C-alpha positions in Angstrom: -18.1 -5.5 -14.3 -20.5 -7.8 -16.2 -19.3 -11.3 -16.9 -20.2 -13.0 -20.2 -22.4 -16.1 -19.7 -20.4 -19.1 -19.2 -17.2 -17.2 -18.5 -15.4 -18.5 -15.4 -14.7 -15.6 -13.0 -11.3 -17.1 -11.9 -8.7 -18.5 -14.2 -7.0 -21.9 -14.2 -4.0 -22.5 -16.4 -5.1 -21.5 -20.0 -5.8 -24.2 -22.5 -5.3 -23.8 -26.3 -8.7 -23.4 -28.0 -9.5 -24.9 -31.4 -9.5 -21.4 -32.9 -6.2 -20.3 -31.4 -4.7 -23.6 -32.5 -5.7 -23.0 -36.1 -4.3 -19.5 -35.9 -1.0 -20.8 -34.5 -0.8 -23.5 -37.2 -1.2 -20.9 -39.8 1.5 -18.6 -38.3 4.2 -21.1 -37.3 6.4 -23.5 -39.2 5.0 -26.9 -40.1 5.2 -29.3 -37.1 6.2 -26.6 -34.6 3.0 -26.8 -32.7 1.9 -30.3 -33.3 1.6 -31.2 -29.6 -0.6 -28.3 -28.5 -2.8 -28.5 -31.6 -3.5 -32.1 -31.0 -4.2 -31.3 -27.4 -6.9 -28.8 -28.3 -8.3 -30.8 -31.1 -8.8 -33.8 -28.8 -11.6 -31.8 -27.1 -9.7 -31.2 -23.8 -12.0 -29.3 -21.5 -11.5 -25.5 -21.2 -9.4 -24.5 -18.2 -7.8 -28.0 -17.7 -4.1 -28.3 -17.4 -1.8 -31.1 -18.4 1.9 -30.8 -18.5 3.3 -31.5 -22.0 5.3 -34.7 -22.6 8.8 -34.4 -21.3 10.3 -34.9 -24.7 8.4 -32.1 -26.2 8.4 -29.4 -23.6 10.6 -29.7 -20.5 11.7 -26.1 -20.8 8.2 -24.8 -21.2 7.2 -26.8 -18.2 9.9 -25.1 -16.1 8.5 -21.7 -16.9 4.9 -22.5 -17.8 3.5 -22.3 -14.3 4.5 -18.7 -13.7 3.6 -17.6 -17.2 0.2 -19.3 -17.0 -0.5 -17.5 -13.8 0.5 -14.2 -15.3 -1.6 -14.7 -18.4 -4.6 -15.6 -16.4 -4.3 -12.6 -14.0 -4.1 -10.3 -17.0 -7.6 -11.5 -17.9 -9.2 -11.7 -14.4 -8.5 -11.1 -10.7 -8.1 -14.7 -9.5 -5.9 -17.5 -10.7 -5.9 -21.0 -9.1 -3.3 -23.5 -10.4 -5.1 -26.8 -10.9 -2.6 -28.5 -8.7 -3.7 -26.2 -5.8 -7.5 -26.5 -6.5 -8.1 -28.1 -3.2 -6.9 -24.9 -1.5 -9.5 -22.7 -3.1 -12.3 -24.6 -4.7 -13.9 -23.2 -7.9 -17.0 -21.9 -6.1 -15.0 -19.9 -3.6 -12.6 -18.6 -6.3 -15.6 -17.4 -8.3 -17.1 -15.6 -5.3 -13.7 -14.0 -4.5 -13.3 -12.9 -8.2 -16.8 -11.5 -8.2 -16.2 -9.4 -5.1 -13.0 -7.9 -6.5 -14.6 -7.2 -9.9 -17.6 -5.5 -8.4 -15.4 -3.4 -6.2 -13.5 -2.3 -9.3 -10.1 -2.6 -7.5 -6.7 -3.8 -9.0 -6.3 -6.7 -6.6 -4.7 -9.9 -8.0 -5.0 -13.2 -6.2 -3.0 -16.3 -7.0 -3.2 -19.7 -5.4 -0.2 -21.8 -6.3 1.4 -25.1 -5.3 4.8 -25.0 -3.6 6.8 -26.3 -6.5 10.0 -25.3 -8.3 8.0 -23.4 -10.9 7.2 -20.8 -8.3 10.6 -19.9 -6.7 9.8 -18.1 -3.4 12.8 -15.7 -3.5 11.7 -14.0 -6.7 8.0 -15.0 -7.0 6.5 -11.5 -6.5 8.9 -9.6 -8.6 8.7 -12.1 -11.5 4.9 -12.3 -11.3 4.5 -8.5 -11.3 6.9 -8.2 -14.2 5.0 -10.8 -16.3 1.5 -9.4 -15.5 2.7 -5.9 -16.1 -0.2 -4.2 -14.3 -0.1 -1.9 -11.3 -1.9 -3.3 -8.3 -2.0 -5.4 -5.1 -0.7 -9.0 -5.5 -1.8 -11.6 -2.9 -0.4 -15.1 -3.2 -1.0 -18.3 -1.4 2.0 -20.6 -2.0 1.3 -24.0 -0.7 0.4 -23.5 3.0 1.9 -20.0 3.2 0.4 -16.5 2.4 2.1 -13.2 1.6 1.4 -10.1 -0.5 3.1 -7.1 -2.2 1.8 -4.0 -4.0 3.0 -1.1 -6.1 3.8 1.7 -3.7 1.5 4.2 -5.4 -1.4 1.8 -5.0 -0.9 0.7 -1.4 2.1 1.6 0.6 4.5 -1.1 1.7 3.8 -0.3 5.4 0.1 -0.7 4.8 0.7 -4.1 3.0 2.7 -5.3 6.0 0.0 -4.2 8.4 -2.7 -6.0 6.5 -0.7 -9.2 6.0 0.3 -9.3 9.7 -3.3 -8.7 10.8 -4.6 -11.5 8.5 -1.9 -13.9 9.8 -2.7 -13.2 13.4 -6.4 -13.5 12.8 -6.1 -16.9 11.1 -2.9 -18.6 12.3 -2.0 -21.7 10.2 -4.8 -21.1 7.7 -3.3 -19.6 4.6 -6.5 -19.6 2.6 -8.4 -17.7 5.3 -5.4 -15.2 5.5 -5.7 -14.7 1.7 -9.4 -14.0 1.9 -9.1 -11.7 4.9 -6.3 -9.7 3.3 -8.2 -9.4 0.0 -11.3 -8.1 1.7 -9.3 -5.5 3.6 -7.2 -4.5 0.6 -10.2 -3.9 -1.6 -11.4 -1.4 0.9 -8.2 0.6 1.0 -7.2 0.7 -2.7 -8.5 3.3 -5.1 -10.5 2.2 -8.1 -8.7 1.1 -11.2 -9.9 -2.1 -12.9 -7.4 -3.2 -15.5 -8.7 -2.7 -19.0 -7.7 -6.3 -19.9 -10.3 -7.6 -17.4 -13.1 -6.0 -19.5 -12.8 -8.2 -22.5 -14.8 -11.3 -23.2 -13.8 -14.4 -21.4 -13.0 -17.9 -22.5 -10.4 -20.4 -21.8 -7.6 -18.1 -23.1 -4.9 -18.5 -25.6 -1.6 -20.1 -24.9 1.6 -18.1 -25.1 2.6 -19.9 -28.2 -0.5 -18.6 -30.1 0.9 -15.1 -29.7 3.4 -15.8 -32.4 0.7 -15.3 -35.0 -0.4 -12.0 -33.4 2.9 -10.1 -33.5 1.6 -7.1 -35.4 -1.3 -6.7 -32.9 1.2 -7.0 -30.0 3.2 -4.1 -31.4 0.1 -2.0 -31.8 -1.1 -2.9 -28.3 2.2 -2.0 -26.8 2.0 1.4 -28.3 -1.5 1.9 -26.8 -0.3 0.6 -23.5 2.5 3.1 -23.5 0.1 5.9 -24.2 -2.1 4.9 -21.3 0.9 4.6 -19.0 2.1 8.1 -20.0 -1.4 9.6 -19.4 -1.7 7.9 -16.0 1.8 9.2 -15.1 0.9 12.8 -16.0 -2.3 12.5 -14.0 -0.4 11.1 -11.0 2.2 13.9 -11.2 -0.6 16.5 -11.2 -2.3 15.0 -8.2 1.1 14.8 -6.4 1.7 18.5 -7.0 -1.8 19.4 -5.8 -1.3 17.4 -2.6 2.1 19.0 -2.0 0.6 22.5 -2.4 -2.0 21.7 0.2 0.5 20.2 2.6 2.8 23.2 2.2 0.2 25.4 3.7 -0.1 23.2 6.8 3.6 22.7 7.2 4.4 26.4 6.9 2.0 27.0 9.7 3.8 24.4 11.8 7.2 25.9 11.1 5.9 29.4 12.0 4.4 28.2 15.2 7.7 26.5 16.1 9.6 29.7 15.4 7.3 31.6 17.7 8.0 29.1 20.5 11.7 29.8 20.1 11.0 33.5 20.4 8.9 33.1 23.6 11.6 30.9 25.1 13.8 34.0 25.7 16.9 31.8 26.4 20.4 33.3 26.2 23.3 30.9 26.3 25.3 33.2 28.5 22.6 33.9 31.0 23.2 33.1 34.7 22.6 29.5 35.5 22.9 28.3 31.9 25.0 25.1 31.6 26.4 23.1 28.7 23.4 20.7 28.7 21.0 23.7 28.3 23.1 25.2 25.6 23.1 21.9 23.8 19.3 21.6 24.0 19.0 25.2 22.7 21.4 24.6 19.8 19.4 21.4 18.9 16.2 23.3 18.9 17.6 26.1 16.7 19.0 23.5 14.2 15.6 21.9 14.0 14.1 25.2 13.0 16.6 25.7 10.2 16.5 22.1 9.1 12.7 22.1 8.9 12.7 25.2 6.7 15.3 23.8 4.4 13.6 20.4 4.1 10.4 22.0 3.1 12.1 24.0 0.4 13.6 20.8 -1.0 10.3 18.9 -0.9 9.2 17.8 -4.3 6.7 15.1 -3.5 4.1 14.7 -0.8 6.0 12.0 1.1 8.9 14.5 1.4 6.9 16.4 4.0 7.3 13.5 6.5 11.0 14.5 6.9 9.9 18.1 7.9 7.5 17.1 10.6 10.0 14.5 12.0 12.4 17.4 12.5 9.8 19.6 14.1 8.8 16.7 16.5 12.5 16.3 17.5 12.9 20.1 18.0 9.9 20.3 20.3 11.3 17.6 22.5 14.5 19.5 22.7 12.5 22.6 23.8 10.6 20.5 26.4 13.9 19.2 27.8 15.4 22.7 28.0 12.4 24.0 29.8 12.7 21.2 32.4 16.4 21.9 33.0 15.8 25.6 33.5 13.0 24.9 35.9 14.9 22.2 37.7 12.2 19.6 37.0 12.8 15.9 36.0 13.6 15.5 32.4 10.6 14.5 30.2 10.5 11.0 28.7 10.4 10.8 25.0 6.8 10.5 24.0 4.7 11.2 20.8 3.3 14.7 20.3 -0.2 15.5 21.5 -2.6 13.6 19.2 -5.0 16.4 18.9 -2.5 19.0 17.7 1.3 18.2 17.3 2.0 21.9 17.9 1.0 21.3 21.6 4.3 19.5 22.0 5.2 16.2 23.6 2.3 14.3 25.3 2.2 13.8 29.0 -0.3 11.0 29.3 -2.4 8.4 27.4 -6.2 8.6 27.5 -9.1 6.7 25.9 -10.8 8.6 23.2 -13.0 7.9 20.2 -13.7 10.0 17.1 -17.3 10.7 16.2 -18.8 7.3 15.1 -15.4 5.6 15.6 -13.8 3.0 17.8 -12.3 4.0 21.1 -8.5 3.9 21.2 -5.6 5.1 23.4 -4.1 8.4 22.3 -1.3 10.6 23.7 -2.4 14.0 24.9 -0.8 17.2 26.3 -1.7 18.4 29.8 -4.2 21.0 28.5 -6.2 18.4 26.5 -6.0 15.9 29.3 -7.7 18.4 31.6 -10.3 19.3 29.0 -11.2 15.7 28.4 -11.4 15.1 32.1 -13.9 18.0 32.4 -16.0 16.5 29.6 -15.0 19.2 27.1 -13.8 18.8 23.5 -10.0 18.7 23.0 -8.3 21.6 21.1 -8.0 19.7 17.8 -5.9 20.8 14.8 -8.2 21.6 11.9 -7.1 21.9 8.3 -8.9 23.1 5.1 -10.2 20.5 2.7 -10.5 21.2 -1.0 -14.2 21.5 -0.5 -14.0 24.6 1.6 -14.5 22.9 4.9 -12.3 23.0 8.1 -12.0 19.6 9.7 -9.8 17.8 12.2 -6.7 16.7 10.3 -7.5 13.0 10.9 -10.8 13.5 9.1 -9.7 15.8 6.3 -8.4 13.2 3.8 -5.5 10.9 3.2 -3.4 13.7 1.7 -2.3 14.5 5.3 -0.9 11.0 5.9 2.8 12.0 5.2 2.4 15.0 7.5 1.0 12.9 10.4 3.5 10.1 9.7 6.4 12.4 10.5 5.0 13.3 13.9 3.7 9.9 15.0 5.8 7.4 13.0 9.3 8.6 14.1 9.2 6.7 17.4 8.3 3.4 15.7 6.5 0.7 17.6 3.5 0.4 15.3 1.9 3.6 16.8 0.3 4.8 13.6 -2.3 2.0 12.9 -3.8 2.1 16.4 -4.0 5.9 16.6 -5.8 6.3 13.3 -8.0 3.2 13.3 -11.3 4.0 11.6 -10.3 7.5 10.5 -9.7 8.7 6.9 -6.0 8.5 7.6 -6.1 4.9 8.8 -6.0 3.3 5.4 -3.0 5.1 4.1 -0.8 6.5 6.8 2.5 6.7 4.9 4.0 6.6 1.5 2.7 7.5 -2.0 -0.6 5.8 -1.5 -1.8 8.8 0.5 -1.7 11.5 -2.1 -5.4 11.7 -3.2 -8.0 13.7 -1.5 -10.9 11.8 -0.1 -13.4 12.3 2.8 -15.5 9.2 2.6 -18.4 11.1 1.0 -17.6 10.4 -2.6 -15.5 13.4 -3.2 -12.4 11.5 -4.1 -10.3 8.4 -3.9 -6.6 7.8 -3.2 -4.6 6.4 -6.1 -5.8 3.2 -7.6 -4.0 1.0 -10.1 -4.8 -1.1 -13.1 -2.6 0.9 -15.5 -0.2 -1.2 -17.6 3.4 -0.4 -16.8 5.1 -3.6 -17.9 8.5 -3.9 -16.2 8.6 -0.2 -15.3 8.0 -0.4 -11.5 9.9 -0.1 -8.3 11.4 -3.5 -7.6 11.7 -2.6 -4.0 7.9 -2.8 -3.6 8.1 -6.4 -4.6 11.5 -7.4 -3.2 12.3 -9.9 -0.6 11.5 -13.6 -0.4 8.1 -15.1 0.0 7.1 -14.8 3.6 9.2 -11.7 4.3 6.4 -9.2 3.7 4.1 -9.8 6.6 4.5 -8.3 10.0 7.6 -6.9 11.7 10.6 -8.9 12.7 9.2 -12.1 11.2 6.5 -12.5 13.9 3.5 -11.5 11.9 3.3 -8.0 13.2 2.7 -6.6 16.6 2.4 -3.0 17.6 4.9 -3.3 20.5 4.4 -1.9 23.9 2.9 1.3 25.2 4.2 4.8 24.5 7.7 5.4 25.7 8.5 1.7 26.2 
């Protein structure tokens, strides 16, 4: 995005310009805006911020901080409250804003002082409501950092992972955490620069000046509603296309599981069968029926996760039943084989790296463990991409994230990020952010943001007090122990 000469890339609290003061004077009752008009006419430098005299604006001062931040973020990606300017100097703020604008991503950054104007318990929800634009919101509040995002821009789990990683990488340095998080978030969010960022810059217009622009606000609201409706229809169409693609893969999984049940050839009344075996068998049969029903009920891509969670549970019941029938030690509860969940529960962890990727520890079945030990390629599950190619599922696009999340996220412990680090699934493992097709070659992007939605958003995405969004259990994250711990 090109920036007009002289336009600051980040925003401090907006000042009332001479032109906007004149407009406000013409639109408001005599004397109603005497203080702001005098403030502007006195030649106060653009971008500066002075609290109004207590007698004239104590109420405005109580709410002015948050509204000033929201007004500024609707015009540009970075806002620094002048009282927190030492946290992120102007040069650094400009550079950060330039990076976000050039990336074309809906990432909003605010650096705020820890004052009563920014209540931690409701800060994110109130800021998102006032800005009204879908995106990722990163906030430094005093000496603390945290972030939130609309779920269809970046999943809540992804936000928590990124916040936790930034906190662990820069302990005690909130500004460094803010920059680290922003750099990573701009890589993982789809394009969607807010239209309001495209306009010419300037010091901005105070909220009072909007009184004289009531008719334009009404027209603008109608246009924003049209944009929102169009974006909603596009999102619904993409969700349906993603669900159709996932249905093919999940139906194959359910069929393969049913074939395993047939090959088992277990009869509850056969000689040697005991109650434990019969319970395992009943569990496995229930999983088959529950998976089929869950797929019938699926209406959105993330609904697929419930199906693969059930299949994972059923395969463990089959493995347990097989061990009982063969009088072997019962298996420990482990994730499915990384290379193909249809191989059943893993038996070991091995080091492996995808082509051009970073080595990581993955769970494998006995057959793939032997193949890797012999220097052979594992038997990877391939799926069809929309471009007519068959690829391993981890390299076929983020649309498969809900499918993989059900298999590898059910056991918790932060397994997902480490498994898929550096793959196409790594940036959006769970949740609505994983709908779009994309293979890293320019064919597509996952959902972006930047659409105006006003107060129409999932408050759960922005809930919780400041500082509750990073990491797990309040410790800034941590993937936990090894498999089966």
